[in-house]
C-alpha angles and dihedrals in degrees: 000000000000122000127212093269092054091050092049092049091049091049091048092052090049092052091050092051092050091048092050092047091052099042121121111263120225110261099192123091125200110258102165090248133088109264091224109038099011094234113155116268133180111212109352138069096237133041095218141005090255092060090048092050093046091048093050092047091053093046092049090050090050092050091051090050090052092050096050 
């Protein structure tokens, strides 16, 4: 027989599995160049925080335009 703690743990695991299955997948792929200014990079998507912020701002604006 299961007690209340076992049922709660099982429900928690189920909720985690559902959340992981429905999470947003990364859309960027590593190309070796900054996704904003195309400067060469080794392991990351952007060469500096400013490029990352600018790219995110432009993407957010594009998403807002699509929704309107």
